[in-house]
Every structure is written in C-alpha cells, then in structure tokens.
N, C-alpha and C positions, 0 to 999 in steps of 0.2 A: 942328256940324263945317261947318268952311268946304268952301264947295263948289269947288273948285279946278279948274283944266284936266284936270289928269289924273285926277283923280276923277270929274268926269262923262266923261271918253273911258273910265274904267275899267269905269262903272256903263254904258254903252251897247255897250262888249263883251260883257258881262255878256247882256245882252239878244236881243245878237246871236246868241251862241253858243246859247241856250237855243233860239230862233228855227230856228237851223238844223239841230240836233239833231232838234228836235220833228218839223221837214218830214221829215227823212230817214226819222224811224220811220213817217210815216204810209205812206209810200214801200214801206216793206221791208212793212209788213201788206200794201197791197193787190196784193204782188208775192207774198203767200202766207210769208214766210220768218219772221213772228213773228206768235205769236197773240193780241196785244192790244196797245192802246195807250191812254193818256188824256192830252189833251193840254194843257199850258200856254199854247197861242200865245193872245194877247192880253191874257194876266196876265200877261206878263214886266215892266209898270213895276211893279205893285203888289209882284211879289215882291222884285224887286233892291233897290227902295227901302227894304223892309222888312228886308231882311237889311244893308243897309247901314245902317240907324238901331239896331243892334245892335253889340255888340262879340263881333265873330263867333269860337268857338271858345275862349267865356268866357262866353257866356249858353247858356241852355238852350231847344231849340227843340221844338216837338212839329207836326211839319207834317202836311197832309193832301195826297191822292194826286194832284194837281195842279202840285205845289210843284216840277217841274223846275228853273226858274230859281232859284230860292231854295234850292235844294240844289245847285246848279253854283259858287251865291257863298260857301255854306258848305262847301265841299271836296270836292265828289262829282265825281268825274273822268269826262269822258266813255266814257272805257272802260268804267267801273264802273257806268255808264247803261245802256250798251250789254249790257254783260253779263248787266244784267237782263231787258232786252229779250228777248234768246234764251235767258234761264234755263242761264246756263253757269258753270261752276264760279269762284269768285274773287268772284262778285256779294257785296257788302259787307251787304245790308240784311237777307235772310234766309236766306244762302249755299244762293240759288236755291230757296227752298223756295215763297217767297210770289210773289205776281203781279207782274208789274212796276209799279213806281213805288209799291210800299207800301215807304216809307221808313224807313233807320235808319242813323247812322254814327258809333258809336260816338266815334271821333277827333274829330268837331266837336260832342260832346253835342247829338246829332240822337235821340232816343229812335223806337224800333220803331212803327211805323204798324200799326192791327188795320184789318180792313174792314169793320165797320160805323162807319157815319161818327157824328163828333160825341164817338166815346170819347176822345177825343185830349184834347180840351176838360178833362175829368176830370184825365187824366194832367198835363195842362201844371198846372193848378189845385194838386194834390200836390206837384210840383215847385217851384211856388211859397212852398207853406209848409214845404218841407224850405229852401228857400233861407233864409225869413226867421229858421226854429229854428235856422238855421247862423250867422245873420248876417252871410252873404255880401252883395257890392253886386250879385250879379246877378239877370238877370231870366228869366221863362221866358216865351217866346211860342208862342201857338198860332194855326195859321190854320186857316180851315172856309169851306165856298160858305155862301150864304144860306140854300139850301132847307134844310142839316142845322143852323139855328139852329132848326128845328121840333122838335126830338128834346130827349128829357128833360136827357140828359147839360147839354146845352150851358147849360138853365137853370140846373142844379146846379154845374155849373162855375164860372161867372160869380156868382153868387151865394155862393159858398164866398168864392170871391175877394175880391169886395166884404166879406164880415163881416169878414175878418180883415185885412182892407189889405193883401192879398199884393200881390207884385213879379211881376204879371202881365198879358198884352197877350193880346189877343184882336184877330186882324186877319181882319176877315171878307169873302173876296174876292166882291162880288154881282156875278154875271154876268149876274143878271134871269132865269135859269129854272134851278131844282131838275130836271135832267134834262129834261123835257119840261113841267114846271109852271110857269108866269109867277111874278113873284113877287106879284102881285095876288092869286094864289090862296096864299100861302103866310103873308100877313100882313095885316093891316088897318091898318098904319102905313105910312107912304112912305117911312122909314127904319129900317132894320134897328138902328142907333147908337141911335135914339127910344128903343128897349128900356133905354137903358143906367140912366136915374134910375129905373126901378123899383128895378134892384138897390142905386143907392146910388153909383155909379161914373162916370166920366168917358166920355164918349161924343164921339166924332168922325167928322163924315162927309168923306170925301176924292175926291178926282179918282183911281180907280185907272189911269187911264190916263198920268196926271203922273208920272213917277217921284221927281223930286224934291220934289215934295206929301206924294208917301208919305214918304219918307224923312224930311221934316220932322217929318209926323205921328208918326211911329214914334219918333226919336232923342226927340222931345219926352214921349213916353209913356214911353218908359225911363227918362229921366231926372226924370221924375215916381216913377216907381219904384224907385228908385234913393235917392231920397230917405225915402222910405216913405211917399209920399202916395196909395201904394192902385192898385187896377189899372185898366184901360183898356182901352174897346172902342172899334176901330178898325173904320169899316166904309169900303173902299175899292171904288168904284162902276165895274166893268168890262164887258166883254162878251167871250163866246168865239165867234168868227166859224166855228169848227169843231163838227163835232157834239160830244156830251158824251164819248163814248170811241168807237173803231172798232167796236163795235155798234151803234151809235145813227144813225138815219136823222132828222136834225133839220130833215128838208123835212116830217115831217108832223104838225109844232106850230110852225112860224113861217115867213115867206115869205121868199124871196131877196131881195127889194127891202130888207125892213129889217135884213137880213146886210149887203148892198152898203153901207146909209148907215149900218152901226158901221164899217165897214174904211174909212171916209174917217178916221176915230180910231182908226187904230193905232199903240199905244203907241210902238213903235220909228221908225215914221216921225215921226210929231210930235216925238219927242226929236233924230230925226235933223235935222228945220230949225231946231229951235230951237239945237243945237249949231253948225249952219252960218250960223246968222244972228248968231252971237256971234261968229263966228270961231275959235270952238274946233276944229271938226270940217273939214277939208280934204277935196278928193278923193284927194290921198295917202293921207291915213289910212284914211278910208274905204273905201278898195281893199284895202289892209293888212290891217283889221280882218274884211272880207269872206272874203278868201284864209283867213285863220287860223279864222275859223268852219267852213269849210267845209272846209279840212285836217284840222281837229279831227272833227268827222262822217268823213269818209271814213276815218280812222286807227282810231277809236273801232269803226264796224261792221266794218273789216277784222278788228281785232282780235278782236273778238266771234266773228264767224262762225268763224273759226280755234282758239277755245279749247275745251276738251274739257267735256264735260258733267260735273256731279258725279258721285261712286258714289252708286249704288242705297242704302250705308247712310248715304249723308250725312243722308235722309229721317229716321232714328229721333233724329236731334239732335245735339248739344243742342239745347234749346228756353229753358230758364229758365236754363241757367248751362253 
C-alpha cells in the first residue's frame, strides 16, 4: 500500500482521536463519574498501524482490553466507547453488561473479548482455521500484551496456527510491564518474537512507536497469510506512560525518571514531527484535527451522560444468541 499524504494524515487523526478520548476518560474517572478505565496511551502507533495493515471490515479481529485506537479504526464510534465507560444502554460490546474496553463489534468482524487474558489467541486461531476451511482470503488478527504470552492459551493458539499454517497474525504490544512485572521477570529471551522459531512461524520485531513501521509489518504478515504461507508473530515494542489501569499505582514499581524518558518517544509526537518535516502536516491542518478530536470527545461524553441505563432485564440475556 502506498503511503499517500491522505493516508498518513488519516492515520495521524486516528491516533489523535484515541488519545483525546483516552485523556478524557482519565479525567472522568478522577471526577468519580466512571468506575474504571484501561488506557491505550502510548500504544496508538501500534494499534493504528496494525488496523491499516488489514482489510478493515473484511478480516477478523480478536482484540484485547487496551485496543481503543484499534477499535476506533475498525469503526467503533466515540459515542459507543463512552457508552461503555458509563455502562449505558446501546453499548455494542455487551449491552453494558461487561467492564469497559472488553470489546466486541459484530458489524466490524470483531469478536467479543473475555476477561481472562490470552483467551482471545485461541479464539483467533479458531477463526483462522474456519477461514482456511472455507477457502476465504481473510485473515484473523489478535492482539495481546507481552505479559499474557506467559499464559498457556498463547502457546496453544500459536502452535495450532503454525501446525496448520493458518492465516493468523498475533500482534504482541510489548510495553515492558505485565501490570507491575517487568519483562526480564517474564521471559529469559530479549524478544517475544524470538519464540516464533519454536513454533515454526515467522517472527518480526518492530518499533511500536513508529506507526508506518507497524503498518508495514502487519501488511506483510497479512499478505503472507493470504498467500497461504502461514502465520506471523509481530512484536511491537512500545511503552505505556500511564498506570496499567485506573486501579493501579505505577509509582510502586517504576521511577518517574523512566516514565519521563519514554515520553520523549511519544508515538503521536514522533509521527507529528515526521509529517511536519515531510510538509504533509501544516499548522492549519494540525489545528483542525485537534479541534475535531476534542469535539468528538466532548460530544461522546455528553451523549453518554445523557443516555439511559439499560433495563434490569437486559442482564438476563441474550448471552449466546
């Protein structure tokens, strides 16, 4: 895919939309208006790059809880996201019965997310098998944090995908901490992608703060899968400068100096600087995009605050059908 001026600006706007909604969510939590938030801040380049490497609405996606930017790219609206934050009627993932950011979006081929980590990897492998049996040209992509690669489902899902050469992509968003546990206490290898060789699949390490690099890696993985050349493990190295979730105090396990150093590699700032250097992003366009992202966040919160709560009967179902 050619990185046209229009495409790069669109990707930048998607990153900005996610960031402004995310920041507003933290404010809402601190104001006591919502009970929980889990953030995508710092992960925007990885998620937007991955989304644009797919045929959105055609391929299948099994996301994880930190995938706000990915979900926005796949068609989740800011209003729908805000409905989930407030647990209001009309929330598409679970009819407001599940925690926020436990995604599902039927119209976009996004399957429902379970709370136990890594279960989505098995689901994606199953999707990929169905795709192969049907002879479709689709792929199944799943995302996961590096800490969740310690779970058995991850090994089982990747092994299954490799043995059957399935059209499967696993994007590991490695932000160096499994909640409070650093990578060095999670694995004895320097890269998650080093494990790909043990499964017999392609493994790729990419800068997760470079949206174009992630886009290239996922697009190549998708092309490989559509050719029948099997699955790919993509490790995108990034960082979350915020706590794991609104229930976490990250000061207990990492220094402020470390966080501030990583903030110098903020993916939105990096991409903005690149676009400005290329003469693609002007001050006028930048201001227009900023206004658009802020207005979307304002509208989404107002809409959700005014929306009704679901009737009690909704809690009974449907669950499976």
